[in-house]
FIKE-217100 format. One line per field, with one value per residue (C-alpha): residue number from 1; residue in one letter; y, x, z. Coordinates in nm, 2 decimals, padded with zeros to 4 digits. Example, Ala and Ser with C-alpha at 12.3 -4.5 7.8 and 13.67 -1.06 7.14 Angstrom:
REM residues 2
nr = 1,2
rest = A,S
c2 = -00.45,-00.11
c1 = 01.23,01.37
c3 = 00.78,00.71
***
This chain:
REM residues 124
nr = 1,2,3,4,5,6,7,8,9,10,11,12,13,14,15,16,17,18,19,20,21,22,23,24,25,26,27,28,29,30,31,32,33,34,35,36,37,38,39,40,41,42,43,44,45,46,47,48,49,50,51,52,53,54,55,56,57,58,59,60,61,62,63,64,65,66,67,68,69,70,71,72,73,74,75,76,77,78,79,80,81,82,83,84,85,86,87,88,89,90,91,92,93,94,95,96,97,98,99,100,101,102,103,104,105,106,107,108,109,110,111,112,113,114,115,116,117,118,119,120,121,122,123,124
rest = Q,V,E,V,V,E,S,G,G,G,L,V,R,P,G,G,S,L,R,L,S,C,A,A,S,G,S,I,T,E,I,Y,T,M,G,W,Y,R,Q,G,P,A,N,Q,R,E,L,V,A,S,V,A,G,D,G,T,V,Q,S,A,E,F,V,K,G,R,F,T,I,S,R,D,N,A,K,N,A,M,F,L,E,L,N,S,L,K,P,E,D,T,A,V,Y,L,C,N,V,Q,G,E,V,I,V,A,A,G,G,R,A,D,F,T,S,W,G,Q,G,T,Q,V,T,V,S,S
c2 = 01.39,01.27,01.23,01.00,01.01,00.78,00.83,00.70,00.36,00.25,-00.02,-00.12,-00.41,-00.67,-00.52,-00.17,00.08,00.30,00.56,00.57,00.87,00.90,01.23,01.27,01.59,01.71,01.83,01.59,01.65,01.35,01.06,00.74,00.51,00.52,00.20,00.06,-00.25,-00.43,-00.66,-00.86,-01.03,-01.37,-01.25,-01.11,-00.76,-00.77,-00.54,-00.41,-00.18,00.07,00.36,00.46,00.81,00.74,00.61,00.24,00.04,-00.29,-00.47,-00.79,-01.04,-00.98,-00.62,-00.68,-00.56,-00.43,-00.17,00.13,00.31,00.67,00.93,01.31,01.39,01.77,01.71,01.40,01.22,00.87,00.72,00.37,00.32,00.00,-00.15,-00.48,-00.53,-00.87,-00.98,-01.11,-00.75,-00.66,-00.53,-00.23,-00.05,00.12,00.38,00.35,00.63,00.59,00.89,01.15,01.41,01.70,01.63,01.80,02.07,02.06,01.70,01.45,01.10,00.83,00.75,00.49,00.60,00.44,00.58,00.46,00.28,00.31,00.03,-00.13,-00.36,-00.55,-00.72,-00.77
c1 = 00.79,00.44,00.18,-00.11,-00.41,-00.71,-01.04,-01.39,-01.35,-01.55,-01.78,-02.08,-02.34,-02.35,-02.52,-02.41,-02.21,-01.91,-01.73,-01.36,-01.15,-00.78,-00.59,-00.23,-00.03,00.32,00.52,00.35,00.38,00.17,-00.01,00.00,-00.22,-00.42,-00.53,-00.70,-00.56,-00.67,-00.53,-00.75,-00.64,-00.57,-00.49,-00.21,-00.24,-00.45,-00.56,-00.92,-00.93,-00.72,-00.76,-00.49,-00.45,-00.65,-00.94,-00.87,-01.01,-00.88,-01.06,-01.07,-01.35,-01.50,-01.55,-01.79,-02.14,-02.06,-01.78,-01.72,-01.39,-01.37,-01.10,-01.08,-00.76,-00.78,-00.76,-00.53,-00.81,-00.97,-01.28,-01.42,-01.79,-01.84,-02.19,-02.35,-02.06,-01.98,-01.78,-01.51,-01.46,-01.32,-00.97,-00.74,-00.79,-00.48,-00.43,-00.14,-00.03,00.22,00.34,00.62,00.74,00.98,01.29,01.61,01.74,01.44,01.48,01.20,01.16,00.90,00.74,00.52,00.36,00.12,-00.11,-00.14,-00.47,-00.83,-01.00,-01.32,-01.50,-01.82,-01.98,-02.32
c3 = 01.12,01.07,01.35,01.31,01.55,01.56,01.75,01.77,01.94,02.24,02.39,02.19,02.20,01.92,01.62,01.71,01.51,01.55,01.33,01.35,01.24,01.15,01.08,00.97,01.01,00.94,00.64,00.41,00.03,-00.07,00.08,-00.12,00.09,00.41,00.57,00.88,01.05,01.36,01.62,01.85,02.17,02.00,01.65,01.44,01.30,00.99,00.72,00.75,00.45,00.27,00.02,-00.23,-00.35,-00.67,-00.47,-00.51,-00.22,-00.08,00.20,00.39,00.33,00.68,00.59,00.30,00.37,00.72,00.71,00.48,00.44,00.31,00.28,00.27,00.08,00.15,00.52,00.52,00.70,00.68,00.83,00.89,00.95,01.14,01.13,01.25,01.49,01.62,01.93,01.70,01.58,01.92,01.86,01.86,01.53,01.40,01.12,00.88,00.65,00.36,00.17,00.11,00.36,00.36,00.57,00.68,00.44,00.21,00.10,00.06,00.18,00.18,00.52,00.68,01.01,01.26,01.51,01.87,01.79,01.92,02.11,01.98,02.21,02.11,02.41,02.57
***
């Protein structure tokens, strides 16, 4: 089994910053992609940004110029630097991990795992 844990959320004023962290653990043999998603009170879950194993980054348009995603492959960790935050950025931010894990009697299987999420609230 794979465990995914996020941290770093909180309450900030408009224009403020936060740094979110995600860590995956378990009998992981390879992580293909790690990505941040968010879901606000009145919105569907949407992709914020993701990083593939080869370093390829995909991100939403609202990310450009404000958020930065990074990844530490050796530690199965991922980070999201949130800058110039706006009230509309308020959401639960969730970490998704896709990869391969050892299961049962030494077999391997692909997995997709989610963390519980960390709350980001931007308000004055």
